[in-house]
ZADO-1210 file (C-alpha; in nm, 4 decimals, padded with zeros to 6 digits):
<atoms>
<atom x="-00.3413" y="-03.2926" z="-00.3016" code="MET" pos="1"/>
<atom x="-00.1498" y="-03.1594" z="00.0101" code="THR" pos="2"/>
<atom x="-00.3597" y="-03.0687" z="00.3208" code="ASN" pos="3"/>
<atom x="-00.2917" y="-02.7141" z="00.4226" code="LEU" pos="4"/>
<atom x="-00.2810" y="-02.5990" z="00.7892" code="ALA" pos="5"/>
<atom x="-00.2911" y="-02.2284" z="00.6577" code="ILE" pos="6"/>
<atom x="-00.3871" y="-02.0670" z="00.3383" code="ALA" pos="7"/>
<atom x="-00.4820" y="-01.6916" z="00.2734" code="ALA" pos="8"/>
<atom x="-00.4784" y="-01.4900" z="-00.0576" code="HIS" pos="9"/>
<atom x="-00.4746" y="-01.0989" z="-00.0946" code="GLY" pos="10"/>
<atom x="-00.5037" y="-01.0239" z="00.2704" code="LEU" pos="11"/>
<atom x="-00.5350" y="-00.6281" z="00.3055" code="ARG" pos="12"/>
<atom x="-00.5282" y="-00.4303" z="00.6176" code="LYS" pos="13"/>
<atom x="-00.5383" y="-00.0497" z="00.6625" code="SER" pos="14"/>
<atom x="-00.5694" y="00.1618" z="00.9639" code="TYR" pos="15"/>
<atom x="-00.7321" y="00.4770" z="00.8373" code="GLY" pos="16"/>
<atom x="-00.5584" y="00.6001" z="00.5090" code="ASP" pos="17"/>
<atom x="-00.2374" y="00.3893" z="00.5973" code="LYS" pos="18"/>
<atom x="-00.2276" y="00.0647" z="00.4324" code="THR" pos="19"/>
<atom x="-00.0050" y="-00.1786" z="00.6154" code="VAL" pos="20"/>
<atom x="-00.0813" y="-00.5184" z="00.4261" code="LEU" pos="21"/>
<atom x="-00.1647" y="-00.5339" z="00.0688" code="ASP" pos="22"/>
<atom x="-00.2012" y="-00.8457" z="-00.1271" code="GLY" pos="23"/>
<atom x="-00.0368" y="-01.0703" z="00.1286" code="PHE" pos="24"/>
<atom x="-00.0425" y="-01.4564" z="00.0385" code="ASP" pos="25"/>
<atom x="00.0582" y="-01.7306" z="00.2174" code="ILE" pos="26"/>
<atom x="00.0187" y="-02.1160" z="00.1809" code="THR" pos="27"/>
<atom x="00.1660" y="-02.3556" z="00.4795" code="VAL" pos="28"/>
<atom x="00.1271" y="-02.7307" z="00.4204" code="PRO" pos="29"/>
<atom x="00.0024" y="-02.9495" z="00.7051" code="GLU" pos="30"/>
<atom x="00.2929" y="-03.0879" z="00.9319" code="GLY" pos="31"/>
<atom x="00.5404" y="-02.8083" z="00.8308" code="THR" pos="32"/>
<atom x="00.7423" y="-02.5620" z="01.0088" code="ILE" pos="33"/>
<atom x="00.7796" y="-02.2175" z="00.8994" code="PHE" pos="34"/>
<atom x="00.8962" y="-01.8637" z="01.0011" code="SER" pos="35"/>
<atom x="00.7666" y="-01.5217" z="00.8945" code="LEU" pos="36"/>
<atom x="01.0612" y="-01.2928" z="00.8642" code="LEU" pos="37"/>
<atom x="01.1002" y="-00.9357" z="00.7584" code="GLY" pos="38"/>
<atom x="01.2159" y="-00.5892" z="00.8816" code="PRO" pos="39"/>
<atom x="01.0390" y="-00.3681" z="01.1485" code="ASN" pos="40"/>
<atom x="00.7111" y="-00.2333" z="01.0043" code="GLY" pos="41"/>
<atom x="00.6882" y="-00.4965" z="00.7295" code="ALA" pos="42"/>
<atom x="00.3291" y="-00.6126" z="00.8726" code="GLY" pos="43"/>
<atom x="00.4230" y="-00.9509" z="01.0299" code="LYS" pos="44"/>
<atom x="00.2498" y="-00.9066" z="01.3610" code="THR" pos="45"/>
<atom x="-00.0564" y="-00.7719" z="01.1734" code="THR" pos="46"/>
<atom x="-00.0759" y="-01.0695" z="00.9276" code="ALA" pos="47"/>
<atom x="-00.0361" y="-01.3180" z="01.2302" code="VAL" pos="48"/>
<atom x="-00.3211" y="-01.1386" z="01.4203" code="LYS" pos="49"/>
<atom x="-00.5408" y="-01.1609" z="01.1099" code="ILE" pos="50"/>
<atom x="-00.4464" y="-01.5200" z="01.0624" code="LEU" pos="51"/>
<atom x="-00.5366" y="-01.6411" z="01.4261" code="SER" pos="52"/>
</atoms>
């Protein structure tokens, strides 16, 4: 089995009635390099803040 550096499933974040993440899944194996890409407002910064 591969060791995981990051694993999260079904992340959800809301600010009041506004849902900014819904069902975000990420799995990153140990020793890999990855990037998180997406358009403005896609929730990249929010996801990283939750994971940190």
